[in-house]
RODO-2510 file (C-alpha; in nm, 4 decimals, decimal comma):
residues 432
     n   res          X          Y          Z
     1     m     2,9555    -2,0264    -0,4478
     2     k     2,7770    -1,7474    -0,2623
     3     k     2,9741    -1,4227    -0,2958
     4     g     2,7597    -1,1367    -0,1732
     5     s     2,5562    -1,1267     0,1444
     6     s     2,1895    -1,1983     0,0808
     7     v     1,8818    -1,2375     0,3001
     8     a     1,5432    -1,3800     0,2048
     9     v     1,2422    -1,2631     0,4073
    10     i     0,9673    -1,5267     0,4108
    11     g     0,6298    -1,5436     0,5856
    12     t     0,5856    -1,8499     0,8066
    13     q     0,2072    -1,8302     0,8512
    14     f    -0,0797    -1,7268     0,6211
    15     g     0,0622    -1,3964     0,5014
    16     d     0,0222    -1,0585     0,6726
    17     e     0,2938    -1,1525     0,9233
    18     g     0,4628    -0,8128     0,9051
    19     k     0,7134    -0,8855     0,6281
    20     g     0,6778    -0,5289     0,5022
    21     k     0,8316    -0,3823     0,8164
    22     v     1,1098    -0,6414     0,8212
    23     v     1,1931    -0,5743     0,4568
    24     d     1,1895    -0,2019     0,5274
    25     l     1,4269    -0,2443     0,8215
    26     f     1,6674    -0,4686     0,6312
    27     s     1,6633    -0,2391     0,3284
    28     s     1,8812     0,0108     0,5132
    29     s     2,1664    -0,2435     0,4814
    30     a     2,0849    -0,3659     0,1314
    31     k     2,1732    -0,2209    -0,2073
    32     h     1,9299    -0,4385    -0,4033
    33     i     1,5767    -0,5518    -0,3102
    34     a     1,3943    -0,8046    -0,5274
    35     r     1,0365    -0,9342    -0,5300
    36     a     1,0133    -1,2912    -0,6609
    37     q     0,6442    -1,3880    -0,6965
    38     g     0,2781    -1,3024    -0,6460
    39     g     0,0981    -0,9930    -0,7655
    40     n    -0,0930    -0,6978    -0,6291
    41     n    -0,2909    -0,9414    -0,4141
    42     a    -0,0151    -0,8881    -0,1563
    43     g     0,0279    -0,5712     0,0445
    44     h     0,2656    -0,4054     0,2888
    45     t     0,2026    -0,0957     0,4975
    46     i     0,5137     0,0912     0,6113
    47     i     0,5296     0,3777     0,8590
    48     a     0,8501     0,5761     0,8153
    49     q     0,9266     0,9179     0,9618
    50     g     0,5628     0,9595     1,0532
    51     k     0,4357     0,8923     0,6993
    52     e     0,2374     0,5865     0,5873
    53     y     0,3205     0,4116     0,2615
    54     k     0,1286     0,1251     0,1011
    55     f     0,2954    -0,1269    -0,1289
    56     h     0,1464    -0,3956    -0,3508
    57     l     0,3969    -0,4665    -0,6313
    58     i     0,6944    -0,2402    -0,5696
    59     p     0,9464    -0,3589    -0,3074
    60     s     0,9130    -0,1385    -0,0003
    61     g     1,2902    -0,0912     0,0028
    62     i     1,2340     0,1798    -0,2568
    63     l     1,1911     0,4183     0,0395
    64     y     1,5691     0,4164     0,0845
    65     p     1,7205     0,6400    -0,1879
    66     s     2,0387     0,4323    -0,2199
    67     t     1,8589     0,1091    -0,3165
    68     k     1,7655    -0,0464    -0,6471
    69     c     1,4432    -0,2493    -0,6590
    70     y     1,3383    -0,5323    -0,8882
    71     i     1,0125    -0,7019    -0,9847
    72     g     1,1017    -1,0557    -1,0879
    73     g     0,9941    -1,2812    -1,3703
    74     s     0,7518    -1,4895    -1,1629
    75     v     0,5575    -1,1856    -1,0440
    76     v     0,2307    -1,1280    -1,2321
    77     v     0,1821    -0,7593    -1,3014
    78     d    -0,1369    -0,5606    -1,3388
    79     p     0,0085    -0,2641    -1,5327
    80     q    -0,2620    -0,0234    -1,4247
    81     a    -0,2059    -0,1146    -1,0588
    82     l     0,1710    -0,0829    -1,0947
    83     l     0,1515     0,2585    -1,2597
    84     t    -0,0960     0,3815    -0,9972
    85     e     0,1370     0,2632    -0,7216
    86     m     0,4314     0,4357    -0,8880
    87     k     0,2458     0,7663    -0,9192
    88     t     0,1275     0,7488    -0,5575
    89     l     0,4821     0,6977    -0,4325
    90     q     0,6151     0,9760    -0,6525
    91     a     0,3477     1,2079    -0,5140
    92     q     0,4777     1,1171    -0,1664
    93     g     0,8261     1,2272    -0,2674
    94     v     0,9783     0,8859    -0,3527
    95     s     1,2099     0,8905    -0,6536
    96     l     1,1846     0,5904    -0,8872
    97     d     1,4115     0,7114    -1,1662
    98     r     1,6662     0,4416    -1,2608
    99     r     1,5840     0,2641    -0,9359
   100     l     1,2920     0,0358    -1,0298
   101     f     1,3356    -0,2497    -1,2771
   102     l     1,0838    -0,4951    -1,4189
   103     s     1,1704    -0,8370    -1,5576
   104     s     1,0645    -0,8885    -1,9181
   105     y     0,9623    -1,2414    -1,8200
   106     a     0,6842    -1,1214    -1,5877
   107     h     0,3314    -1,2077    -1,7017
   108     l     0,0571    -0,9469    -1,7332
   109     v    -0,2840    -0,9379    -1,5677
   110     f    -0,5634    -0,8417    -1,8105
   111     p    -0,9275    -0,7432    -1,7541
   112     y    -1,0420    -1,0928    -1,8504
   113     h    -0,8349    -1,2369    -1,5656
   114     k    -1,0195    -1,0224    -1,3114
   115     i    -1,3579    -1,1108    -1,4612
   116     l    -1,2776    -1,4826    -1,4577
   117     d    -1,1559    -1,4516    -1,0983
   118     r    -1,4826    -1,2933    -0,9864
   119     l    -1,7130    -1,5171    -1,1894
   120     s    -1,5342    -1,8335    -1,0818
   121     e    -1,5646    -1,7375    -0,7141
   122     e    -1,9339    -1,6568    -0,7562
   123     k    -2,0003    -1,9886    -0,9271
   124     k    -1,8277    -2,1843    -0,6480
   125     g    -2,0622    -2,0300    -0,3930
   126     r    -2,0011    -2,1662    -0,0451
   127     s    -1,6899    -2,3520    -0,1634
   128     s    -1,5224    -2,0330    -0,2890
   129     i    -1,1588    -1,9744    -0,1956
   130     g    -1,1985    -1,6116    -0,0875
   131     t    -0,9573    -1,4606    -0,3406
   132     t    -0,8789    -1,0906    -0,3620
   133     g    -1,0434    -1,0730    -0,7048
   134     k    -0,7300    -0,9205    -0,8568
   135     g    -0,7049    -1,1795    -1,1350
   136     i    -0,3857    -1,3321    -0,9992
   137     g    -0,4920    -1,6981    -1,0121
   138     p    -0,6323    -1,6841    -1,3686
   139     c    -0,3132    -1,5084    -1,4811
   140     y    -0,0992    -1,7883    -1,3374
   141     v    -0,3327    -2,0405    -1,5022
   142     d    -0,2582    -1,8825    -1,8390
   143     k     0,1131    -1,8836    -1,7645
   144     v     0,1129    -2,2570    -1,6935
   145     n    -0,1235    -2,3190    -1,9858
   146     r     0,1263    -2,1426    -2,2148
   147     s    -0,1260    -1,8809    -2,3206
   148     g    -0,0078    -1,5850    -2,1123
   149     i     0,1259    -1,2507    -2,2277
   150     r     0,4479    -1,1167    -2,0768
   151     i     0,6123    -0,7769    -2,0438
   152     a     0,8415    -0,8776    -2,3313
   153     d     0,5343    -0,9389    -2,5470
   154     l     0,3683    -0,6127    -2,4422
   155     i     0,6589    -0,4025    -2,5649
   156     s     0,7078    -0,6027    -2,8850
   157     s     0,5636    -0,5268    -3,2290
   158     s     0,3575    -0,8477    -3,2239
   159     f     0,1528    -0,7532    -2,9160
   160     s    -0,1654    -0,6510    -3,0991
   161     d    -0,1867    -0,9823    -3,2873
   162     l    -0,1103    -1,1845    -2,9759
   163     l    -0,3746    -1,0021    -2,7737
   164     h    -0,6315    -1,0539    -3,0502
   165     d    -0,5720    -1,4309    -3,0521
   166     v    -0,5780    -1,4668    -2,6736
   167     l    -0,8820    -1,2434    -2,6250
   168     s    -1,0787    -1,4348    -2,8856
   169     r    -1,0320    -1,7537    -2,6876
   170     k    -1,1019    -1,5812    -2,3561
   171     n    -1,4258    -1,4309    -2,4846
   172     e    -1,5405    -1,7775    -2,5898
   173     e    -1,4575    -1,9096    -2,2434
   174     i    -1,6290    -1,6238    -2,0608
   175     k    -1,9450    -1,6559    -2,2703
   176     a    -1,9656    -2,0368    -2,2679
   177     l    -1,8988    -2,0864    -1,8965
   178     y    -2,0592    -1,7787    -1,7451
   179     g    -2,2797    -1,6163    -2,0092
   180     h    -2,0758    -1,2968    -1,9779
   181     p    -2,0676    -1,0532    -2,2739
   182     p    -1,7412    -1,0426    -2,4706
   183     l    -1,4728    -0,7879    -2,3884
   184     e    -1,3909    -0,5214    -2,6464
   185     y    -1,0554    -0,5820    -2,8145
   186     s    -0,9959    -0,2229    -2,9255
   187     e    -1,0444    -0,0832    -2,5737
   188     i    -0,8027    -0,3284    -2,4131
   189     l    -0,5484    -0,2786    -2,6925
   190     k    -0,5603     0,0991    -2,6512
   191     d    -0,5178     0,0781    -2,2737
   192     y    -0,2299    -0,1681    -2,2852
   193     l    -0,0428     0,0112    -2,5625
   194     g    -0,0598     0,3144    -2,3340
   195     y     0,0783     0,1089    -2,0466
   196     a     0,3556    -0,0195    -2,2737
   197     k     0,4802     0,3340    -2,3398
   198     e     0,5173     0,3934    -1,9653
   199     l     0,6549     0,0516    -1,8692
   200     v     0,9117     0,0118    -2,1463
   201     e     1,1555     0,2249    -1,9456
   202     l     1,1311    -0,0214    -1,6541
   203     a     1,1855    -0,3408    -1,8556
   204     a     1,5309    -0,4786    -1,7817
   205     p     1,7353    -0,8009    -1,7627
   206     v     1,6662    -0,8321    -1,3901
   207     e     1,8156    -1,1806    -1,3724
   208     e     2,1509    -1,0656    -1,5075
   209     m     2,1514    -0,7536    -1,2909
   210     l     2,1035    -0,9536    -0,9717
   211     y     2,3678    -1,2066    -1,0730
   212     e     2,6173    -0,9299    -1,1374
   213     a     2,5292    -0,7603    -0,8077
   214     n     2,6096    -1,0850    -0,6295
   215     e     2,9385    -1,1105    -0,8194
   216     r     3,0252    -0,7620    -0,6943
   217     r     2,9530    -0,8833    -0,3381
   218     e     2,6728    -0,6327    -0,2883
   219     n     2,3974    -0,6928    -0,0318
   220     i     2,0756    -0,8299    -0,1808
   221     l     1,7416    -0,8583    -0,0036
   222     f     1,4803    -1,0987    -0,1365
   223     e     1,1248    -0,9938    -0,0484
   224     g     0,8680    -1,2695    -0,0045
   225     a     0,4968    -1,2191    -0,0637
   226     q     0,2081    -1,3955     0,1141
   227     g     0,3053    -1,6762     0,3532
   228     t     0,4162    -2,0388     0,3667
   229     f     0,0685    -2,1866     0,4090
   230     l    -0,0574    -2,0036     0,1015
   231     d     0,2007    -2,1815    -0,1137
   232     i     0,0466    -2,3439    -0,4207
   233     t     0,2084    -2,6822    -0,3418
   234     f     0,2668    -2,6979     0,0342
   235     g    -0,0029    -2,4623     0,1613
   236     t    -0,3540    -2,5380     0,2857
   237     y    -0,4656    -2,6416    -0,0618
   238     p    -0,6989    -2,5349    -0,2212
   239     f    -0,7161    -2,2292     0,0088
   240     v    -0,3857    -2,0990    -0,1251
   241     t    -0,2433    -1,8433    -0,3637
   242     s    -0,1169    -1,9371    -0,7115
   243     s     0,2599    -1,9105    -0,6707
   244     c     0,5473    -2,0564    -0,4716
   245     t     0,5668    -1,8547    -0,1492
   246     l     0,8557    -2,0539    -0,0009
   247     s     1,2222    -1,9565     0,0060
   248     g     1,2706    -2,1856    -0,2943
   249     g     1,0419    -1,9537    -0,4888
   250     v     1,3083    -1,6850    -0,4629
   251     c     1,5329    -1,8897    -0,6903
   252     s     1,2737    -1,9897    -0,9486
   253     g     1,1043    -1,6495    -0,9347
   254     l     1,4150    -1,4418    -0,9924
   255     g     1,6232    -1,6765    -1,2063
   256     l     1,8929    -1,7250    -0,9426
   257     g     2,0678    -2,0394    -0,8263
   258     p     2,0069    -2,1539    -0,4668
   259     s     2,3669    -2,0742    -0,3732
   260     h     2,2786    -1,7052    -0,4105
   261     v     2,0406    -1,7145    -0,1137
   262     g     2,2306    -1,6728     0,2106
   263     k     2,0219    -1,6366     0,5249
   264     v     1,6469    -1,7113     0,5400
   265     v     1,4520    -1,5021     0,7886
   266     g     1,1091    -1,6374     0,8796
   267     v     0,8602    -1,3701     0,9815
   268     t     0,5915    -1,4666     1,2318
   269     k     0,3434    -1,2797     1,4436
   270     a     0,3404    -1,3390     1,8171
   271     y    -0,0016    -1,4929     1,7460
   272     m    -0,1769    -1,6118     1,4260
   273     t    -0,3934    -1,4431     1,1640
   274     r    -0,5585    -1,5410     0,8402
   275     v    -0,7625    -1,3555     0,5772
   276     g    -1,0352    -1,5305     0,3826
   277     h    -1,1424    -1,8919     0,3907
   278     g    -0,9449    -2,1969     0,4965
   279     p    -0,8480    -2,3662     0,8234
   280     l    -0,6967    -2,1789     1,1176
   281     p    -0,6604    -2,4463     1,3884
   282     t    -0,5953    -2,2073     1,6783
   283     e    -0,8633    -1,9519     1,5835
   284     l    -0,9897    -1,7546     1,8814
   285     s    -1,3396    -1,8094     2,0121
   286     s    -1,5641    -1,5041     2,0395
   287     s    -1,4910    -1,4820     2,4126
   288     e    -1,1153    -1,5042     2,3517
   289     l    -1,1361    -1,2474     2,0725
   290     a    -1,2880    -1,0018     2,3177
   291     l    -0,9604    -1,0142     2,5151
   292     f    -0,7651    -0,8710     2,2199
   293     p    -0,7617    -0,5097     2,0982
   294     d    -1,0167    -0,4406     1,8219
   295     h    -0,9095    -0,4947     1,4616
   296     t    -0,8331    -0,1288     1,3992
   297     t    -0,6249    -0,0873     1,7140
   298     s    -0,4390    -0,4125     1,6505
   299     r    -0,3834    -0,3184     1,2845
   300     e    -0,5493    -0,6385     1,1656
   301     i    -0,7282    -0,5063     0,8585
   302     g    -0,5777    -0,6166     0,5261
   303     t    -0,3733    -0,3622     0,3274
   304     t    -0,4935    -0,5079    -0,0028
   305     t    -0,8408    -0,6398     0,0810
   306     g    -0,9585    -0,4126     0,3611
   307     r    -1,0966    -0,7253     0,5272
   308     k    -1,0684    -0,7998     0,8972
   309     r    -0,8234    -1,0788     0,9673
   310     r    -0,9161    -1,3854     1,1672
   311     l    -0,7057    -1,4211     1,4835
   312     g    -0,5626    -1,7251     1,6590
   313     w    -0,3132    -1,8255     1,9273
   314     f     0,0489    -1,8842     1,8240
   315     d     0,0749    -2,2229     1,6526
   316     a     0,4271    -2,3520     1,7076
   317     f     0,3475    -2,6832     1,5367
   318     l     0,2510    -2,4977     1,2185
   319     v     0,5417    -2,2516     1,2305
   320     r     0,7893    -2,5337     1,2908
   321     h     0,6625    -2,6995     0,9725
   322     a     0,7148    -2,3702     0,7859
   323     i     1,0706    -2,3534     0,9209
   324     r     1,1435    -2,6965     0,7736
   325     l     0,9882    -2,6099     0,4361
   326     n     1,1871    -2,2877     0,4050
   327     g     1,5139    -2,3703     0,5756
   328     v     1,4602    -2,0767     0,8115
   329     d     1,7732    -1,9660     0,9968
   330     t     1,6197    -1,7109     1,2320
   331     l     1,2780    -1,5722     1,3256
   332     a     1,1450    -1,2190     1,3289
   333     v     0,8593    -1,2032     1,5810
   334     m     0,6137    -0,9246     1,5059
   335     k     0,3424    -0,7404     1,6979
   336     l     0,4394    -0,8581     2,0445
   337     d     0,2760    -0,5391     2,1734
   338     i    -0,0710    -0,6592     2,0723
   339     l    -0,0505    -0,9141     2,3559
   340     d     0,0358    -0,6511     2,6188
   341     d    -0,3052    -0,6523     2,7853
   342     v    -0,3973    -1,0214     2,7506
   343     d    -0,4238    -1,1974     3,0885
   344     e    -0,3328    -1,5460     2,9722
   345     i    -0,1641    -1,6383     2,6444
   346     l    -0,1853    -1,9804     2,4809
   347     i     0,0704    -2,1544     2,2606
   348     c    -0,0206    -2,4538     2,0480
   349     t     0,2557    -2,7163     2,0776
   350     g     0,0921    -2,9797     1,8568
   351     y    -0,2357    -3,1399     1,7489
   352     k    -0,3949    -3,4338     1,9266
   353     h    -0,3324    -3,7720     1,7604
   354     v    -0,1136    -3,6079     1,4913
   355     s     0,2617    -3,6593     1,4429
   356     s     0,3165    -3,5023     1,0994
   357     f     0,1631    -3,1790     0,9747
   358     p    -0,1764    -3,2526     0,8103
   359     t    -0,1899    -3,2515     0,4302
   360     t    -0,5635    -3,2219     0,3661
   361     i    -0,8106    -2,9504     0,4548
   362     k    -1,0303    -3,2084     0,6293
   363     e    -0,7455    -3,3162     0,8581
   364     l    -0,6342    -2,9630     0,9373
   365     s    -0,9880    -2,8344     0,9910
   366     s    -1,0541    -3,1101     1,2432
   367     a    -0,7193    -3,0767     1,4197
   368     v    -0,7456    -3,0307     1,7968
   369     p    -0,4666    -2,8069     1,9281
   370     i    -0,2654    -2,9016     2,2340
   371     y    -0,2145    -2,5822     2,4332
   372     e     0,0291    -2,4521     2,6883
   373     r    -0,0882    -2,1604     2,9011
   374     h     0,1424    -1,8698     2,9784
   375     p     0,0757    -1,5714     3,2047
   376     g     0,0470    -1,2382     3,0277
   377     w     0,2833    -0,9542     3,1184
   378     k     0,0082    -0,6932     3,1541
   379     s     0,2383    -0,4007     3,0804
   380     s     0,3298    -0,2030     2,7705
   381     t     0,6188    -0,3168     2,5517
   382     k     0,5714    -0,0346     2,3003
   383     d     0,8644     0,1751     2,4237
   384     v     1,1052    -0,1096     2,4969
   385     k     1,4249    -0,0879     2,2919
   386     l     1,6351    -0,3663     2,4478
   387     y     1,5482    -0,7313     2,5044
   388     h     1,6778    -0,7053     2,8592
   389     d     1,4072    -0,4483     2,9381
   390     l     1,1112    -0,6594     2,8263
   391     p     0,8799    -0,7856     3,1029
   392     a     0,9926    -1,1215     3,2446
   393     q     0,6769    -1,2981     3,1219
   394     a     0,7289    -1,1603     2,7696
   395     k     1,0860    -1,2923     2,7646
   396     a     0,9657    -1,6309     2,8883
   397     y     0,7031    -1,6387     2,6125
   398     l     0,9638    -1,5596     2,3457
   399     r     1,2081    -1,8166     2,4829
   400     r     0,9354    -2,0813     2,4628
   401     i     0,8701    -1,9919     2,0994
   402     e     1,2432    -2,0400     2,0303
   403     e     1,2435    -2,3769     2,2108
   404     l     0,9408    -2,5064     2,0227
   405     c     1,0480    -2,3733     1,6823
   406     k     1,4144    -2,4719     1,7322
   407     v     1,5548    -2,1565     1,5718
   408     p     1,6666    -1,8330     1,7389
   409     i     1,4717    -1,5087     1,7362
   410     g     1,6730    -1,2295     1,5758
   411     l     1,4226    -0,9451     1,5793
   412     i     1,1176    -0,8451     1,7833
   413     s     0,8693    -0,5801     1,6755
   414     v     0,6687    -0,3855     1,9345
   415     g     0,4947    -0,1379     1,7031
   416     p     0,4550    -0,0457     1,3351
   417     e     0,7222     0,2271     1,3354
   418     r     1,0817     0,1513     1,2384
   419     e     1,2188     0,2519     1,5764
   420     k     0,9864     0,0159     1,7640
   421     t     1,2164    -0,2787     1,7005
   422     i     1,4351    -0,4876     1,9302
   423     w     1,7399    -0,6264     1,7470
   424     l     1,9055    -0,9501     1,8595
   425     d     2,1024    -1,0394     1,5467
   426     r     2,3058    -0,8904     1,2628
   427     f     2,1438    -1,0156     0,9446
   428     f     2,3859    -0,8975     0,6771
   429     e     2,7557    -0,9712     0,6868
   430     e     2,9620    -0,6625     0,7668
   431     s     3,2594    -0,7305     0,5450
   432     l     3,1668    -0,7912     0,1840
***
């Protein structure tokens, strides 16, 4: 039976929905924040007290000094990237001492994973997925193929022998498939033994710690990475990531039973975006794109990739499917302010001649959206603090999203800063 109060924050689109801000906001009420899956191919940018922080592996809740943060067993960890992120945060005045914990079950990203990621994408040519090149997919391949190396292995006495065996096979693969020269064992061993000395202090029984926190009825926040339609099973396959991005991934990724997840908050933008290849049914035409602020002004450049995101109208048919897949209880609607100057705003209510959400890329790529047209509000929402004070057309737009998605909106964001948030719900229970 659920004892503590817990909230899972999940993306309902293609990632980049604004989960970082939501997690940051909720972290003020949480004692524990846990990341369940993915790697440093995900990214959050947080603006707090006028300072900008960038996160890739570490839960952004670390900004609150009273929290403890966890990197779960289904996260794949590039140790160099993690240590760089830690040092950057420490240089910004963030204390990590006895506050950041790393599951010993987490698998490690190695240089051969990054090389295989890049070479595989190059070989696919026009059919490439558009990965971040961080080695995340190849690392998950090794995990499933039972040839991965975990944090527990890195800090064990058998690491050097294990690395030698794995690297021998990887060098054969790299040479045979791509004609790439072999990687030097001694260099990788030296680097990773150095990482082990720094990471051994973080290694902890994360699964037990979270279970015990729940037993003590302490608030836990589960931080999702990427978005629903990048899920390895239910996403727009094969244009997906390599992990379970759904709310169910919280359980398998952190070693917790489903009864430990209380409320599921689905994060969605007030419109749609996507990075990389793959279908985006409501993608804006060039003439429609000209109606939006430029990518820099609209903050639509990826934190991890630096790539401009593709933009589309809000797709209620797609988000409703995400709500079903995740068991979403309430929505957090982000970046409403980006629509402030748009004359007419479209909402996709469905696809022509389609009753169920398409399974294949061919079906989704050829889907013809059915649109409703809504008048824009043509006034700034950036300084609005109460729902009542939003422009009438903005409230009508939000109400229509609720009607189509069939779940209430609990939070509205009108800017990247913490204070630019309109609250409609209390997400954690008060009495614990």
